[in-house]
C-alpha positions in Angstrom: 0.2 0.0 0.5 3.1 2.4 0.7 4.5 1.5 -2.9 0.8 3.2 -4.3 0.8 6.1 -2.3 4.1 7.1 -3.3 4.1 6.4 -6.8 0.8 8.8 -6.5 2.8 11.2 -4.7 5.5 11.0 -7.1 2.9 11.9 -9.8 1.6 14.8 -8.2 4.8 15.8 -8.1 6.0 15.6 -11.7 2.3 17.4 -12.4 2.7 20.0 -10.2 6.6 20.6 -11.2 5.5 20.6 -15.0 2.8 23.0 -14.4 4.8 25.4 -12.9 7.3 25.3 -15.5 4.7 27.0 -18.1 5.7 24.4 -20.9 2.5 22.6 -22.7 5.0 19.9 -23.7 6.1 19.4 -20.1 2.5 19.8 -18.7 1.3 17.4 -21.6 4.3 14.5 -20.6 3.7 14.8 -16.5 -0.2 14.4 -17.2 0.9 11.0 -19.4 3.3 10.1 -16.6 0.7 10.3 -13.8 -1.9 8.7 -15.5 0.6 5.5 -15.9 1.9 6.2 -11.9 -1.7 5.9 -10.8 -2.8 3.2 -13.4 0.3 1.3 -11.8 -0.9 2.6 -7.7 -4.1 1.0 -8.6 -3.1 -2.3 -10.3 -0.9 -2.8 -6.7 -3.9 -1.5 -5.0 -5.7 -4.4 -6.4 -3.0 -7.0 -6.1 -2.8 -6.6 -2.5 -6.4 -6.2 -2.5 -6.7 -9.8 -4.1 -4.0 -11.5 -2.0 -5.8 -10.7 1.3 -8.8 -11.8 0.1 -7.1 -15.5 -1.0 -5.7 -15.4 2.7 -9.0 -14.6 4.3 -10.8 -17.4 2.3 -8.0 -19.9 3.4 -8.2 -18.5 6.9 -11.9 -19.3 6.4 -11.3 -22.6 4.8 -9.0 -23.6 7.6 -11.4 -22.5 10.2 -14.4 -24.2 8.4 -12.0 -27.5 8.5 -10.8 -27.8 11.8 -14.8 -26.9 12.7 -16.0 -30.3 11.1 -13.2 -32.4 12.9 -14.4 -30.9 16.3 -18.0 -31.1 15.4 -16.7 -35.0 14.2 -15.2 -35.6 17.4 -18.3 -33.7 19.8 -20.5 -36.4 18.1 -18.1 -39.6 18.6 -18.2 -38.4 22.0 -21.9 -38.0 22.6 -22.6 -41.5 20.4 -20.0 -43.1 23.6 -22.0 -41.2 26.2 -24.8 -41.9 25.1 -24.2 -45.8 24.9 -22.7 -45.6 28.2 -26.1 -43.8 29.5 -28.1 -46.3 27.8 -25.9 -49.3 29.2 -26.4 -47.6 32.4 -30.2 -47.4 32.6 -30.3 -50.9 31.5 -28.6 -52.0 34.0 -30.9 -50.0 36.6 -34.3 -51.4 34.8 -32.7 -54.8 35.4 -31.5 -54.7 38.8 -35.2 -52.8 39.5 -36.4 -55.7 37.5 -34.8 -58.2 40.3 -35.9 -56.3 42.9 -39.4 -56.2 41.8 -39.4 -60.0 41.9 -37.2 -60.1 45.1 -40.2 -58.4 46.6 -43.0 -60.2 45.0 -41.4 -63.3 46.5 -40.8 -61.9 49.9 -44.5 -60.8 50.2 -45.9 -63.8 49.1 -43.7 -66.0 51.6 -44.7 -63.2 54.2 -48.3 -63.8 53.1 -47.7 -67.7 53.2 -46.2 -67.5 56.4 -49.3 -64.9 58.2 -51.1 -67.9 56.9 -49.7 -70.8 58.4 -49.7 -69.1 61.4 -53.2 -68.1 61.9 -54.1 -71.8 60.9 -52.0 -73.3 63.6 -53.0 -70.7 65.7 -56.8 -71.7 65.4 -55.9 -75.7 65.4 -54.1 -76.3 68.4 -53.0 -74.5 71.8 -50.6 -76.6 72.0 -48.5 -75.5 69.0 -47.4 -72.4 70.8 -43.8 -73.0 70.5 -44.4 -73.0 66.2 -46.8 -70.1 66.0 -43.9 -68.2 67.5 -41.2 -69.4 65.4 -43.5 -68.6 62.4 -43.9 -64.9 63.9 -40.2 -64.1 64.3 -40.2 -65.6 60.3 -42.9 -63.1 59.4 -41.2 -60.3 61.4 -37.9 -60.7 59.5 -39.6 -60.6 55.7 -41.7 -57.8 56.9 -38.4 -56.0 57.6 -36.7 -57.4 54.2 -39.9 -56.7 52.5 -39.6 -52.7 53.9 -35.4 -52.7 52.7 -36.6 -53.9 49.3 -39.0 -51.3 49.0 -36.5 -48.7 50.3 -33.7 -50.0 47.5 -36.6 -50.1 45.2 -37.5 -46.5 45.6 -33.2 -45.3 45.4 -33.1 -47.0 42.7 -36.4 -45.3 40.5 -35.0 -41.6 42.1 -31.4 -43.0 40.2 -32.9 -44.0 37.5 -35.3 -40.7 37.0 -32.2 -38.7 37.4 -30.3 -41.1 34.7 -32.8 -40.5 32.5 -33.0 -36.4 33.2 -29.0 -36.3 32.4 -29.5 -38.3 29.2 -32.7 -36.2 28.1 -30.9 -33.2 28.6 -27.6 -33.6 27.3 -29.8 -34.8 24.0 -31.8 -31.5 24.1 -28.4 -29.5 24.2 -26.8 -31.7 21.8 -30.0 -30.8 19.1 -30.0 -27.2 19.7 -26.0 -27.0 19.6 
């Protein structure tokens, strides 16, 4: 850019010097030289502009390539995260199913124990020792039921939090 400005200044000085001399031939030659120097300055400026635009386009292409690579990396990371979350959800659901089955079995055992205890109590007063043992088994089963119910509640809460986090990441991925 400074070369082009120098050419313009030189052309102005030549034209001013020729005008001061008063010779029409010198003024005409100076004017022609001024036009040539102006054209050269314009060409230099145009070339610098084209070069700067090419460099800017190259920079934008490099940025786009880097962004595409970053997007691919994030996409693969997200896919891995989704697979991990889905695996954890499947594990939690399986554990929940197992606990529900154990709870159901414990409730059936408790109901069976209670029925047996009532039947034995009505059948014979002499079997009091057996009745006491059945009551103890029923209490133990009821405690186990309470423990299993607490585990079910805890696992459901954990499942809901993992599911909510997964849905939040899915929402962020769609709006990123």
